[in-house]
DOMILO-523900 format. One record per residue (C-alpha): residue number from 1; residue in three letters; x, y, z. Coordinates in pm, 1 decimal, m for minus. Layout:
BEGIN
+-----+-----+----------+----------+----------+
:   n : res :       xx :       yy :       zz :
+-----+-----+----------+----------+----------+
: NUM : ALA :        X :        Y :        Z :
...
+-----+-----+----------+----------+----------+
END
This chain:
BEGIN
+-----+-----+----------+----------+----------+
:   n : res :       xx :       yy :       zz :
+-----+-----+----------+----------+----------+
:   1 : MET :   3791.1 :   m321.5 :    108.6 :
:   2 : GLY :   3626.9 :     37.4 :    140.9 :
:   3 : THR :   3260.1 :   m102.6 :    198.4 :
:   4 : ARG :   3118.4 :   m317.5 :    472.7 :
:   5 : ALA :   3161.6 :   m678.2 :    447.2 :
:   6 : LYS :   2808.3 :   m841.7 :    479.9 :
:   7 : GLY :   2657.5 :  m1188.2 :    385.5 :
:   8 : GLY :   2655.0 :  m1076.8 :     15.5 :
:   9 : THR :   3015.2 :   m986.0 :     12.3 :
:  10 : HIS :   3160.0 :  m1063.0 :   m334.3 :
:  11 : LEU :   3297.4 :  m1419.1 :   m397.5 :
:  12 : ALA :   3652.5 :  m1289.9 :   m461.9 :
:  13 : ALA :   3667.1 :  m1070.7 :   m147.0 :
:  14 : LEU :   3576.8 :  m1380.3 :     75.2 :
:  15 : VAL :   3823.9 :  m1610.4 :    m95.4 :
:  16 : ARG :   4118.4 :  m1343.7 :    m62.8 :
:  17 : MET :   4014.0 :  m1295.7 :    320.5 :
:  18 : ALA :   4024.2 :  m1675.9 :    392.2 :
:  19 : MET :   4328.7 :  m1793.5 :    183.4 :
:  20 : PRO :   4598.0 :  m1638.4 :    403.4 :
:  21 : LEU :   4462.8 :  m1781.4 :    734.9 :
:  22 : CYS :   4397.1 :  m2126.3 :    567.9 :
:  23 : LYS :   4745.4 :  m2128.4 :    425.8 :
:  24 : GLN :   4912.9 :  m2047.3 :    772.5 :
:  25 : ALA :   4699.7 :  m2302.2 :    922.2 :
:  26 : GLU :   4817.6 :  m2568.2 :    713.2 :
:  27 : ARG :   5182.0 :  m2462.3 :    756.3 :
:  28 : GLU :   5150.9 :  m2476.7 :   1141.0 :
:  29 : HIS :   4970.4 :  m2810.6 :   1105.2 :
:  30 : PRO :   5096.9 :  m3003.0 :    794.7 :
:  31 : ARG :   4997.7 :  m3357.7 :    731.6 :
:  32 : THR :   5185.0 :  m3621.4 :    905.9 :
:  33 : GLY :   5229.2 :  m3984.4 :    812.7 :
:  34 : ARG :   5335.8 :  m4187.7 :    511.5 :
:  35 : GLY :   5216.5 :  m4154.8 :    151.4 :
:  36 : ARG :   5245.9 :  m3926.6 :   m153.6 :
:  37 : ARG :   5137.8 :  m3567.4 :    m69.5 :
:  38 : PRO :   4800.8 :  m3476.7 :   m241.0 :
:  39 : ASP :   4794.1 :  m3277.1 :   m562.6 :
:  40 : HIS :   4553.1 :  m3026.2 :   m384.9 :
:  41 : PRO :   4675.6 :  m2883.5 :    m74.1 :
:  42 : ASP :   4442.3 :  m2877.0 :    251.0 :
:  43 : TRP :   4410.4 :  m2514.5 :    242.3 :
:  44 : LEU :   4253.2 :  m2532.3 :   m107.9 :
:  45 : LEU :   3977.9 :  m2774.3 :      4.1 :
:  46 : ALA :   3915.5 :  m2567.9 :    312.4 :
:  47 : VAL :   3855.3 :  m2230.7 :    127.3 :
:  48 : ILE :   3641.3 :  m2375.6 :   m136.9 :
:  49 : VAL :   3431.7 :  m2565.7 :    125.9 :
:  50 : MET :   3390.4 :  m2235.5 :    303.2 :
:  51 : VAL :   3274.2 :  m2059.0 :      4.6 :
:  52 : THR :   3007.4 :  m2328.5 :    m62.3 :
:  53 : VAL :   2888.5 :  m2329.9 :    282.5 :
:  54 : LEU :   2829.4 :  m1943.9 :    284.0 :
:  55 : LYS :   2629.2 :  m1994.3 :    m38.4 :
:  56 : LYS :   2421.7 :  m2204.7 :    158.0 :
:  57 : LYS :   2500.2 :  m2534.9 :    m23.7 :
:  58 : LYS :   2422.0 :  m2781.7 :    235.4 :
:  59 : SER :   2479.7 :  m3106.2 :     68.4 :
:  60 : LYS :   2831.6 :  m3213.0 :    m92.1 :
:  61 : SER :   2659.3 :  m3271.2 :   m409.3 :
:  62 : ALA :   2507.4 :  m2903.6 :   m431.8 :
:  63 : GLN :   2843.6 :  m2772.1 :   m318.9 :
:  64 : PHE :   3028.2 :  m2935.9 :   m585.5 :
:  65 : ARG :   2763.9 :  m2821.4 :   m855.9 :
:  66 : PHE :   2842.9 :  m2471.6 :   m738.3 :
:  67 : LEU :   3214.9 :  m2521.4 :   m760.4 :
:  68 : SER :   3170.8 :  m2662.6 :  m1124.5 :
:  69 : GLU :   2954.6 :  m2368.2 :  m1225.8 :
:  70 : HIS :   3213.3 :  m2115.7 :  m1093.3 :
:  71 : GLN :   3532.4 :  m2301.5 :  m1153.8 :
:  72 : ARG :   3682.8 :  m2063.0 :  m1391.9 :
:  73 : GLU :   3640.7 :  m1761.8 :  m1157.3 :
:  74 : LEU :   3755.4 :  m1963.8 :   m855.3 :
:  75 : LYS :   4060.7 :  m2082.1 :  m1025.6 :
:  76 : THR :   4162.5 :  m1725.5 :  m1109.2 :
:  77 : ILE :   4100.2 :  m1592.9 :   m783.6 :
:  78 : LEU :   4298.5 :  m1902.4 :   m600.8 :
:  79 : GLY :   4580.2 :  m1890.5 :   m861.3 :
:  80 : VAL :   4556.8 :  m2260.3 :   m920.7 :
:  81 : GLY :   4529.0 :  m2481.2 :  m1246.6 :
:  82 : ALA :   4252.6 :  m2713.8 :  m1136.3 :
:  83 : LEU :   3999.4 :  m2757.4 :   m875.9 :
:  84 : PRO :   3954.1 :  m3103.7 :   m713.7 :
:  85 : ALA :   3759.1 :  m3369.2 :   m882.8 :
:  86 : ARG :   3439.9 :  m3479.1 :   m747.6 :
:  87 : SER :   3572.0 :  m3784.9 :   m573.4 :
:  88 : THR :   3859.3 :  m3602.1 :   m438.5 :
:  89 : TYR :   3613.4 :  m3336.8 :   m293.8 :
:  90 : PHE :   3382.1 :  m3601.4 :   m134.0 :
:  91 : ASP :   3665.7 :  m3796.3 :     11.2 :
:  92 : ARG :   3869.0 :  m3503.8 :    163.8 :
:  93 : TYR :   3554.4 :  m3311.9 :    270.7 :
:  94 : ARG :   3546.1 :  m3486.3 :    604.5 :
:  95 : ARG :   3914.1 :  m3346.9 :    698.1 :
:  96 : ALA :   3833.7 :  m3000.1 :    632.2 :
:  97 : HIS :   3687.0 :  m2906.0 :    982.2 :
:  98 : GLU :   4034.2 :  m2988.6 :   1132.0 :
:  99 : LEU :   4209.7 :  m2684.2 :    927.6 :
: 100 : PHE :   3902.2 :  m2466.3 :   1009.8 :
: 101 : THR :   3960.4 :  m2518.7 :   1383.3 :
: 102 : HIS :   4326.2 :  m2366.2 :   1358.1 :
: 103 : ALA :   4233.4 :  m2095.6 :   1106.8 :
: 104 : ILE :   3976.1 :  m1975.8 :   1345.8 :
: 105 : ARG :   4227.8 :  m1943.8 :   1622.8 :
: 106 : LEU :   4481.2 :  m1752.9 :   1407.6 :
: 107 : GLN :   4191.9 :  m1517.1 :   1282.6 :
: 108 : GLY :   4101.2 :  m1451.0 :   1659.5 :
: 109 : GLU :   4448.4 :  m1392.8 :   1759.3 :
: 110 : LYS :   4473.9 :  m1141.5 :   1458.6 :
: 111 : ALA :   4173.1 :   m977.2 :   1567.9 :
: 112 : VAL :   4275.0 :   m910.5 :   1907.3 :
: 113 : GLY :   4626.2 :   m793.4 :   1802.5 :
: 114 : GLU :   4450.7 :   m543.6 :   1557.8 :
: 115 : GLY :   4229.4 :   m424.2 :   1858.6 :
: 116 : ILE :   3920.8 :   m544.4 :   1667.8 :
: 117 : ALA :   3823.3 :   m796.3 :   1949.1 :
: 118 : ASP :   3862.9 :   m732.2 :   2324.3 :
: 119 : PRO :   3929.2 :  m1076.9 :   2499.2 :
: 120 : ARG :   3941.2 :   m941.2 :   2863.2 :
: 121 : SER :   3585.9 :  m1118.6 :   2895.8 :
: 122 : VAL :   3488.4 :  m1408.7 :   2676.0 :
: 123 : ALA :   3178.0 :  m1636.8 :   2679.5 :
: 124 : VAL :   3171.2 :  m2009.9 :   2566.0 :
: 125 : ASP :   2877.5 :  m2221.5 :   2450.7 :
: 126 : LYS :   2802.6 :  m2531.1 :   2287.7 :
: 127 : SER :   2522.5 :  m2570.8 :   2019.2 :
: 128 : LEU :   2359.7 :  m2916.1 :   1873.8 :
: 129 : ILE :   2313.3 :  m2954.7 :   1494.7 :
: 130 : ALA :   2070.4 :  m3213.5 :   1389.3 :
: 131 : SER :   2211.2 :  m3428.4 :   1129.3 :
: 132 : ARG :   2041.4 :  m3503.7 :    805.3 :
: 133 : GLY :   1865.3 :  m3845.0 :    741.9 :
: 134 : PRO :   1635.1 :  m4057.8 :    962.5 :
: 135 : LEU :   1676.3 :  m4105.4 :   1340.8 :
: 136 : TRP :   1889.5 :  m4420.1 :   1438.1 :
: 137 : HIS :   1799.4 :  m4507.6 :   1797.0 :
: 138 : LYS :   2030.1 :  m4621.9 :   2068.3 :
: 139 : SER :   1917.9 :  m4975.5 :   2082.6 :
: 140 : ASP :   2000.3 :  m5024.5 :   1724.5 :
: 141 : ARG :   2325.8 :  m4808.7 :   1736.5 :
: 142 : GLN :   2455.9 :  m5045.6 :   2015.7 :
: 143 : LYS :   2404.0 :  m5353.4 :   1787.7 :
: 144 : SER :   2526.1 :  m5166.4 :   1476.0 :
: 145 : ARG :   2202.8 :  m5262.8 :   1323.0 :
: 146 : ILE :   2020.6 :  m5044.3 :   1076.9 :
: 147 : PRO :   1651.7 :  m5122.8 :   1019.3 :
: 148 : LYS :   1554.9 :  m5209.5 :    666.6 :
: 149 : ARG :   1302.4 :  m4902.8 :    652.5 :
: 150 : LEU :   1596.1 :  m4652.9 :    734.8 :
: 151 : GLN :   1765.4 :  m4503.5 :    443.5 :
: 152 : GLY :   2063.8 :  m4269.3 :    448.1 :
: 153 : VAL :   2132.1 :  m4288.9 :    799.6 :
: 154 : ASP :   2430.9 :  m4075.7 :    923.4 :
: 155 : ARG :   2640.7 :  m4340.7 :   1099.0 :
: 156 : ASP :   2885.6 :  m4065.4 :   1230.5 :
: 157 : SER :   2625.9 :  m3880.0 :   1426.7 :
: 158 : ALA :   2548.7 :  m3926.1 :   1791.9 :
: 159 : TRP :   2268.1 :  m3846.9 :   2040.8 :
: 160 : GLY :   2311.6 :  m3541.1 :   2267.5 :
: 161 : CYS :   2075.0 :  m3355.6 :   2487.2 :
: 162 : SER :   2056.8 :  m2967.2 :   2570.6 :
: 163 : MET :   1809.3 :  m2764.0 :   2766.0 :
: 164 : HIS :   1729.9 :  m2564.4 :   2461.7 :
: 165 : ASP :   1700.7 :  m2834.9 :   2184.9 :
: 166 : GLY :   1620.2 :  m3148.7 :   2392.8 :
: 167 : TRP :   1744.8 :  m3483.0 :   2237.6 :
: 168 : VAL :   1905.3 :  m3421.6 :   1916.9 :
: 169 : GLN :   2072.2 :  m3693.2 :   1687.3 :
: 170 : GLY :   2374.3 :  m3491.8 :   1522.7 :
: 171 : TYR :   2675.2 :  m3288.2 :   1602.7 :
: 172 : SER :   2785.8 :  m3005.2 :   1808.4 :
: 173 : PHE :   2990.0 :  m2703.8 :   1788.8 :
: 174 : GLU :   3150.4 :  m2493.0 :   2062.3 :
: 175 : VAL :   3266.6 :  m2160.3 :   2014.8 :
: 176 : VAL :   3460.8 :  m1910.0 :   2259.0 :
: 177 : VAL :   3357.8 :  m1545.6 :   2179.3 :
: 178 : SER :   3469.6 :  m1213.1 :   2305.8 :
: 179 : ALA :   3216.1 :  m1065.4 :   2552.5 :
: 180 : THR :   3385.0 :   m749.8 :   2690.5 :
: 181 : LYS :   3114.9 :   m485.0 :   2744.0 :
: 182 : LYS :   3071.5 :   m239.5 :   2467.9 :
: 183 : SER :   3279.2 :   m433.5 :   2221.4 :
: 184 : ILE :   3183.7 :   m672.2 :   1929.0 :
: 185 : VAL :   3122.9 :  m1039.8 :   1986.0 :
: 186 : PHE :   3406.8 :  m1217.1 :   1777.7 :
: 187 : PRO :   3476.7 :  m1580.9 :   1763.5 :
: 188 : LEU :   3821.2 :  m1665.4 :   1914.0 :
: 189 : LEU :   3828.7 :  m2029.9 :   1921.7 :
: 190 : ALA :   3586.4 :  m2316.4 :   1802.5 :
: 191 : SER :   3556.0 :  m2681.2 :   1772.4 :
: 192 : VAL :   3308.7 :  m2940.9 :   1651.1 :
: 193 : ASP :   3239.2 :  m3299.8 :   1763.8 :
: 194 : THR :   2945.2 :  m3533.2 :   1790.4 :
: 195 : ALA :   2623.1 :  m3431.5 :   1986.7 :
: 196 : SER :   2733.8 :  m3664.1 :   2269.8 :
: 197 : ALA :   3072.4 :  m3468.3 :   2347.3 :
: 198 : LYS :   3081.1 :  m3366.5 :   2691.0 :
: 199 : GLU :   3161.8 :  m2987.4 :   2751.1 :
: 200 : THR :   3418.0 :  m3076.8 :   3038.2 :
: 201 : THR :   3624.1 :  m3247.8 :   2773.2 :
: 202 : THR :   3578.8 :  m3026.9 :   2467.9 :
: 203 : PHE :   3629.6 :  m2704.1 :   2671.2 :
: 204 : GLU :   3963.3 :  m2816.4 :   2830.5 :
: 205 : PRO :   4198.5 :  m2759.7 :   2515.7 :
: 206 : LYS :   4050.5 :  m2408.9 :   2484.1 :
: 207 : SER :   4123.2 :  m2314.6 :   2820.1 :
: 208 : ILE :   4481.2 :  m2435.3 :   2772.6 :
: 209 : THR :   4512.9 :  m2219.3 :   2475.5 :
: 210 : CYS :   4378.8 :  m1933.2 :   2674.3 :
: 211 : ARG :   4642.1 :  m1967.1 :   2938.2 :
: 212 : ARG :   4911.9 :  m1980.2 :   2688.5 :
: 213 : LYS :   4826.0 :  m1622.6 :   2555.3 :
: 214 : PRO :   4894.9 :  m1395.1 :   2840.8 :
: 215 : SER :   5013.9 :  m1109.5 :   2595.8 :
: 216 : MET :   4669.5 :  m1086.6 :   2460.3 :
: 217 : CYS :   4510.9 :  m1070.4 :   2804.3 :
: 218 : TRP :   4332.4 :  m1393.9 :   2759.5 :
: 219 : PRO :   4123.1 :  m1494.1 :   3067.5 :
: 220 : THR :   4186.3 :  m1822.1 :   3242.0 :
: 221 : VAL :   3816.8 :  m1868.7 :   3341.6 :
: 222 : ALA :   3536.0 :  m1823.0 :   3095.1 :
: 223 : THR :   3179.2 :  m1739.1 :   3186.5 :
: 224 : ILE :   2898.4 :  m1934.1 :   3013.9 :
: 225 : ALA :   2665.1 :  m1741.3 :   2788.5 :
: 226 : THR :   2425.8 :  m1811.8 :   2481.0 :
: 227 : THR :   2578.7 :  m1764.0 :   2137.5 :
: 228 : TRP :   2368.0 :  m1802.8 :   1812.2 :
: 229 : GLN :   2175.6 :  m2134.6 :   1725.6 :
: 230 : LYS :   2237.6 :  m2224.4 :   1383.3 :
: 231 : LYS :   2120.5 :  m2544.8 :   1220.0 :
: 232 : TRP :   2389.7 :  m2662.9 :    992.5 :
: 233 : ASN :   2447.7 :  m3053.0 :    901.1 :
: 234 : GLY :   2780.0 :  m3187.3 :    991.3 :
: 235 : LYS :   3115.2 :  m3097.8 :   1121.1 :
: 236 : THR :   3260.5 :  m2923.4 :    826.1 :
: 237 : ASN :   2952.5 :  m2707.6 :    756.2 :
: 238 : ALA :   2937.2 :  m2578.0 :   1119.6 :
: 239 : ILE :   3296.2 :  m2492.3 :   1171.2 :
: 240 : ALA :   3312.9 :  m2329.1 :    821.7 :
: 241 : ARG :   3017.4 :  m2099.6 :    893.6 :
: 242 : ILE :   3194.4 :  m1991.1 :   1208.8 :
: 243 : GLY :   3513.9 :  m1904.0 :    995.3 :
: 244 : VAL :   3314.1 :  m1701.5 :    746.5 :
: 245 : PHE :   3149.4 :  m1518.1 :   1045.0 :
: 246 : SER :   3478.2 :  m1441.3 :   1182.9 :
: 247 : ALA :   3624.1 :  m1308.3 :    855.1 :
: 248 : LEU :   3311.6 :  m1075.8 :    785.1 :
: 249 : LYS :   3325.1 :   m946.2 :   1133.6 :
: 250 : THR :   3705.2 :   m844.3 :   1097.3 :
: 251 : GLU :   3629.7 :   m673.1 :    755.8 :
: 252 : GLU :   3329.5 :   m491.3 :    887.7 :
: 253 : THR :   3524.6 :   m334.7 :   1159.9 :
: 254 : ARG :   3803.4 :   m232.1 :    953.0 :
: 255 : SER :   3567.2 :    m73.1 :    707.9 :
: 256 : ARG :   3415.2 :    133.0 :   1009.6 :
: 257 : ARG :   3751.2 :    281.1 :   1093.2 :
: 258 : THR :   3819.6 :    395.5 :    716.5 :
+-----+-----+----------+----------+----------+
END
C-alpha cells in the first residue's frame, strides 16, 4: 500500500494484512484431538472476527449482521465459497482469541525482523475490561447462584482489581510492547484471561518466549509501563483489537519508508 494505514483503512487491505499471519498461526498450532475437521478453518474465523471488531461491532449479533451485509465482498477477498453460518460463528467465536495470540507473536517477530520494531527495551502491562451484563457478586458466584433479578450474567467473567480501575468484573489483557527510546511502540506478545488472573502467572510464558529469541535481542527482563486502556468486552474482542493495531502499525511504518 502506498498510503498510510489508519483506522479507516479499506476492508480489503485489512483482510489481506491479516490472512497470512492467521494462516501461519493455524499451521503452527493446528487443532488436536478426535473428530472431523471443521468446514471453515480457524484462520477464517479469526480474520472475520478481527474485521468486525475493528468496525466496532461489540456483540456477536451485531458482528454477524455486518458479515451478512458484506458477505459478497468478504468471500471474494478471502477466496472462500461461503462464510460460517450464524450458529457456527457463535459457537466458535470463543476459540478465536487463541489463534490471535499466536498471530500477534508472529507479527511481532516479523516487525522486528524488518526493523519496524526495536525490542531492545520492552514494557508490559495488564489492563482490565469490564464484561457486559449485570454484576454477579462473589457470594453468589461461590454458590453458583444467580439471583432472579439478574438477567444476562456473564458466567465466564471474574472479579479483578487494579490501581487504575479499582474492582472490575470481566476480563484482562496483557501486552508486551517495544519501548526502545525514539522507536515506535509496537505489540510483540499478548494474551487474554479473566480479570482475576495474576500477572506472576500470565507473564511467565511471555518471559520464556523472550529468552528463546536471542537473535532478535529480546530482553530477559521487562520493565513495567502503562499501555493504552481500552474498554472492550470479552477475550476475543480484546485480543482482536491488539492484532488490528499491530497490523496497522506495520503498514504505517512501511508507508513512511516509501
